KEVEXVO-297940 format. One record per residue: residue in one letter; x, y, z of N, C-alpha, C in turn. Coordinates in pm, whole numbers, always signed. Example, Ala and Ser with C-alpha at 12.3 -4.5 7.8 and 13.67 -1.06 7.14 Angstrom:
2
{pt "a", {+1319, -569, +780}, {+1230, -450, +780}, {+1320, -330, +780}}
{pt "s", {+1285, -225, +708}, {+1367, -106, +714}, {+1290, +3, +787}}
! end
This chain:
109
{pt "m", {+9188, +11135, +10931}, {+9064, +11163, +10856}, {+9067, +11082, +10708}}
{pt "k", {+9199, +11091, +10663}, {+9222, +11041, +10526}, {+9207, +10893, +10542}}
{pt "l", {+9236, +10806, +10640}, {+9211, +10682, +10662}, {+9058, +10649, +10646}}
{pt "l", {+8980, +10711, +10734}, {+8859, +10719, +10728}, {+8773, +10733, +10597}}
{pt "n", {+8820, +10836, +10534}, {+8767, +10863, +10395}, {+8797, +10736, +10306}}
{pt "l", {+8937, +10702, +10306}, {+8955, +10572, +10220}, {+8869, +10452, +10266}}
{pt "l", {+8864, +10416, +10374}, {+8782, +10305, +10421}, {+8624, +10318, +10365}}
{pt "a", {+8575, +10448, +10368}, {+8443, +10464, +10311}, {+8425, +10437, +10193}}
{pt "i", {+8516, +10496, +10111}, {+8535, +10472, +9968}, {+8534, +10338, +9922}}
{pt "s", {+8640, +10273, +10003}, {+8668, +10116, +9962}, {+8532, +10047, +9997}}
{pt "l", {+8479, +10071, +10121}, {+8336, +10008, +10159}, {+8222, +10033, +10039}}
{pt "l", {+8226, +10145, +9985}, {+8124, +10190, +9884}, {+8154, +10106, +9761}}
{pt "l", {+8290, +10102, +9718}, {+8311, +10025, +9600}, {+8289, +9864, +9626}}
{pt "t", {+8304, +9824, +9757}, {+8267, +9680, +9777}, {+8125, +9658, +9757}}
{pt "l", {+8014, +9740, +9800}, {+7887, +9722, +9811}, {+7806, +9776, +9663}}
{pt "f", {+7887, +9859, +9587}, {+7840, +9899, +9470}, {+7938, +9907, +9344}}
{pt "p", {+8007, +9794, +9322}, {+8122, +9812, +9214}, {+8066, +9843, +9087}}
{pt "e", {+7940, +9804, +9048}, {+7901, +9840, +8916}, {+7842, +9976, +8906}}
{pt "g", {+7814, +10051, +9037}, {+7730, +10182, +9005}, {+7844, +10301, +9020}}
{pt "l", {+7969, +10265, +9024}, {+8066, +10368, +9036}, {+8163, +10368, +8898}}
{pt "a", {+8161, +10475, +8815}, {+8236, +10480, +8718}, {+8386, +10497, +8744}}
{pt "m", {+8445, +10415, +8662}, {+8611, +10435, +8676}, {+8664, +10566, +8631}}
{pt "a", {+8771, +10613, +8688}, {+8830, +10714, +8658}, {+8887, +10715, +8511}}
{pt "q", {+8937, +10821, +8443}, {+8980, +10826, +8305}, {+9096, +10752, +8277}}
{pt "n", {+9175, +10730, +8392}, {+9295, +10658, +8393}, {+9258, +10528, +8497}}
{pt "p", {+9243, +10445, +8419}, {+9201, +10302, +8492}, {+9312, +10251, +8566}}
{pt "c", {+9294, +10198, +8703}, {+9402, +10163, +8765}, {+9431, +10027, +8749}}
{pt "k", {+9559, +9978, +8810}, {+9576, +9835, +8800}, {+9528, +9746, +8917}}
{pt "e", {+9497, +9625, +8885}, {+9439, +9545, +9005}, {+9560, +9490, +9094}}
{pt "i", {+9527, +9498, +9218}, {+9637, +9437, +9322}, {+9588, +9286, +9297}}
{pt "k", {+9705, +9209, +9281}, {+9690, +9064, +9278}, {+9719, +9015, +9410}}
{pt "a", {+9593, +8959, +9478}, {+9637, +8922, +9629}, {+9517, +8805, +9643}}
{pt "t", {+9577, +8716, +9732}, {+9471, +8599, +9764}, {+9459, +8581, +9923}}
{pt "a", {+9357, +8533, +9975}, {+9342, +8495, +10103}, {+9310, +8361, +10138}}
{pt "e", {+9382, +8300, +10233}, {+9380, +8168, +10279}, {+9317, +8170, +10422}}
{pt "v", {+9194, +8082, +10452}, {+9129, +8105, +10571}, {+9170, +7962, +10662}}
{pt "k", {+9185, +7978, +10768}, {+9201, +7886, +10861}, {+9092, +7875, +10967}}
{pt "n", {+8987, +7796, +10962}, {+8867, +7806, +11055}, {+8896, +7787, +11196}}
{pt "t", {+8804, +7846, +11280}, {+8821, +7824, +11422}, {+8797, +7696, +11471}}
{pt "t", {+8878, +7670, +11564}, {+8844, +7532, +11640}, {+8790, +7555, +11783}}
{pt "n", {+8782, +7669, +11833}, {+8720, +7711, +11937}, {+8651, +7854, +11894}}
{pt "q", {+8619, +7945, +11982}, {+8573, +8058, +11950}, {+8654, +8182, +11900}}
{pt "k", {+8787, +8182, +11909}, {+8853, +8298, +11859}, {+9000, +8257, +11820}}
{pt "d", {+9010, +8138, +11737}, {+9143, +8097, +11683}, {+9147, +8089, +11511}}
{pt "g", {+9053, +8161, +11486}, {+9064, +8157, +11332}, {+9170, +8252, +11286}}
{pt "s", {+9205, +8245, +11147}, {+9304, +8308, +11084}, {+9297, +8342, +10937}}
{pt "v", {+9358, +8443, +10879}, {+9357, +8457, +10723}, {+9495, +8505, +10697}}
{pt "t", {+9545, +8426, +10610}, {+9667, +8477, +10573}, {+9656, +8514, +10419}}
{pt "v", {+9690, +8644, +10413}, {+9687, +8717, +10279}, {+9823, +8716, +10213}}
{pt "t", {+9818, +8695, +10081}, {+9937, +8685, +9988}, {+9915, +8794, +9892}}
{pt "i", {+10016, +8891, +9871}, {+10019, +8994, +9775}, {+10146, +8957, +9669}}
{pt "e", {+10080, +8971, +9539}, {+10216, +8943, +9443}, {+10294, +9065, +9440}}
{pt "g", {+10416, +9043, +9438}, {+10504, +9159, +9426}, {+10560, +9220, +9558}}
{pt "n", {+10587, +9328, +9587}, {+10647, +9392, +9711}, {+10512, +9423, +9808}}
{pt "s", {+10494, +9324, +9901}, {+10372, +9353, +9974}, {+10405, +9457, +10077}}
{pt "h", {+10525, +9518, +10096}, {+10546, +9633, +10178}, {+10488, +9756, +10127}}
{pt "q", {+10465, +9770, +9989}, {+10386, +9893, +9936}, {+10234, +9907, +9929}}
{pt "f", {+10179, +9773, +10040}, {+10036, +9786, +10035}, {+9995, +9786, +10176}}
{pt "r", {+9875, +9828, +10226}, {+9824, +9836, +10336}, {+9708, +9731, +10341}}
{pt "i", {+9677, +9669, +10456}, {+9582, +9560, +10481}, {+9478, +9608, +10595}}
{pt "f", {+9356, +9605, +10567}, {+9240, +9657, +10653}, {+9153, +9532, +10660}}
{pt "l", {+9108, +9503, +10780}, {+9020, +9396, +10794}, {+8880, +9470, +10854}}
{pt "i", {+8765, +9440, +10766}, {+8650, +9489, +10815}, {+8572, +9374, +10886}}
{pt "a", {+8553, +9369, +11012}, {+8490, +9256, +11086}, {+8356, +9259, +11125}}
{pt "p", {+8273, +9168, +11150}, {+8134, +9159, +11178}, {+8088, +9264, +11274}}
{pt "k", {+8187, +9268, +11379}, {+8174, +9367, +11481}, {+8262, +9506, +11476}}
{pt "k", {+8203, +9606, +11494}, {+8305, +9727, +11460}, {+8432, +9729, +11543}}
{pt "e", {+8407, +9673, +11691}, {+8535, +9669, +11771}, {+8633, +9599, +11736}}
{pt "d", {+8604, +9482, +11635}, {+8701, +9382, +11588}, {+8775, +9427, +11473}}
{pt "n", {+8736, +9541, +11390}, {+8804, +9589, +11291}, {+8946, +9592, +11302}}
{pt "r", {+9035, +9580, +11221}, {+9172, +9592, +11239}, {+9232, +9686, +11116}}
{pt "l", {+9280, +9796, +11137}, {+9318, +9882, +11028}, {+9472, +9908, +11026}}
{pt "d", {+9502, +9912, +10914}, {+9639, +9940, +10883}, {+9745, +9838, +10900}}
{pt "l", {+9713, +9711, +10874}, {+9782, +9614, +10928}, {+9923, +9591, +10839}}
{pt "t", {+10029, +9570, +10913}, {+10159, +9562, +10846}, {+10203, +9393, +10828}}
{pt "v", {+10119, +9292, +10876}, {+10144, +9163, +10888}, {+10053, +9108, +10784}}
{pt "e", {+10082, +8989, +10732}, {+9988, +8926, +10640}, {+9921, +8808, +10672}}
{pt "e", {+9952, +8779, +10813}, {+9862, +8667, +10886}, {+9778, +8757, +10980}}
{pt "i", {+9655, +8742, +10979}, {+9568, +8788, +11068}, {+9497, +8699, +11177}}
{pt "k", {+9549, +8693, +11302}, {+9501, +8582, +11390}, {+9411, +8632, +11477}}
{pt "d", {+9354, +8525, +11572}, {+9275, +8549, +11672}, {+9118, +8593, +11618}}
{pt "l", {+9082, +8543, +11519}, {+8954, +8586, +11454}, {+8830, +8497, +11503}}
{pt "s", {+8714, +8554, +11533}, {+8606, +8470, +11586}, {+8529, +8447, +11436}}
{pt "p", {+8422, +8336, +11461}, {+8358, +8302, +11342}, {+8275, +8415, +11308}}
{pt "g", {+8268, +8439, +11148}, {+8192, +8550, +11088}, {+8239, +8585, +10950}}
{pt "d", {+8172, +8668, +10884}, {+8224, +8705, +10758}, {+8294, +8847, +10773}}
{pt "y", {+8422, +8842, +10704}, {+8497, +8967, +10711}, {+8509, +9022, +10556}}
{pt "v", {+8560, +9145, +10559}, {+8630, +9196, +10422}, {+8769, +9226, +10463}}
{pt "l", {+8844, +9193, +10369}, {+8986, +9240, +10355}, {+8978, +9349, +10246}}
{pt "v", {+9040, +9468, +10273}, {+9069, +9571, +10195}, {+9207, +9587, +10186}}
{pt "i", {+9261, +9591, +10059}, {+9418, +9623, +10031}, {+9423, +9733, +9951}}
{pt "t", {+9527, +9827, +9999}, {+9521, +9940, +9926}, {+9678, +9961, +9908}}
{pt "e", {+9720, +10059, +9846}, {+9849, +10111, +9819}, {+9895, +10189, +9952}}
{pt "a", {+10007, +10183, +9999}, {+10056, +10261, +10104}, {+10060, +10386, +10081}}
{pt "k", {+10101, +10439, +9945}, {+10092, +10570, +9898}, {+10007, +10555, +9769}}
{pt "e", {+9939, +10677, +9765}, {+9839, +10661, +9639}, {+9897, +10657, +9528}}
{pt "g", {+9845, +10579, +9425}, {+9948, +10554, +9309}, {+9849, +10495, +9193}}
{pt "e", {+9893, +10388, +9126}, {+9825, +10334, +9019}, {+9744, +10207, +9044}}
{pt "f", {+9720, +10168, +9174}, {+9653, +10039, +9190}, {+9508, +10079, +9262}}
{pt "c", {+9409, +9995, +9195}, {+9288, +10017, +9268}, {+9268, +9943, +9389}}
{pt "p", {+9196, +9963, +9494}, {+9161, +9880, +9624}, {+9126, +9751, +9592}}
{pt "k", {+9183, +9666, +9639}, {+9127, +9502, +9622}, {+9026, +9464, +9743}}
{pt "h", {+8936, +9406, +9720}, {+8849, +9363, +9821}, {+8823, +9227, +9798}}
{pt "i", {+8845, +9151, +9921}, {+8838, +9006, +9929}, {+8745, +8988, +10034}}
{pt "k", {+8633, +8897, +10020}, {+8539, +8846, +10136}, {+8571, +8701, +10176}}
{pt "v", {+8592, +8694, +10306}, {+8624, +8568, +10358}, {+8520, +8531, +10485}}
{pt "a", {+8503, +8429, +10506}, {+8413, +8354, +10600}, {+8494, +8269, +10694}}
{pt "i", {+8502, +8293, +10844}, {+8564, +8220, +10933}, {+8440, +8137, +10983}}
{pt "k", {+8452, +7993, +10989}, {+8374, +7903, +11036}, {+8395, +7851, +11167}}
! end
């Protein structure tokens, strides 16, 4: 249930970042980038996520165009076998702490 709440909050932050007030103690930004490899057929696209620092202290979630293709709590930094479409990567701390969730929008063509 905690995971679903976290994803719901992350999705709200993605959709309405200016409409939500920051906590009194602002959180630190997760420094991460995503590199996209477009598909050559229908399901061989990939995204490589690079997180600055200790990447094992973070969780990666992939929100896909189709609900059944979502990937939750990934431990790998290369996400393979992706179909064309618009995705959102959500990166959070493995344990709640000082970092804000990071949202990266990517498109597989």
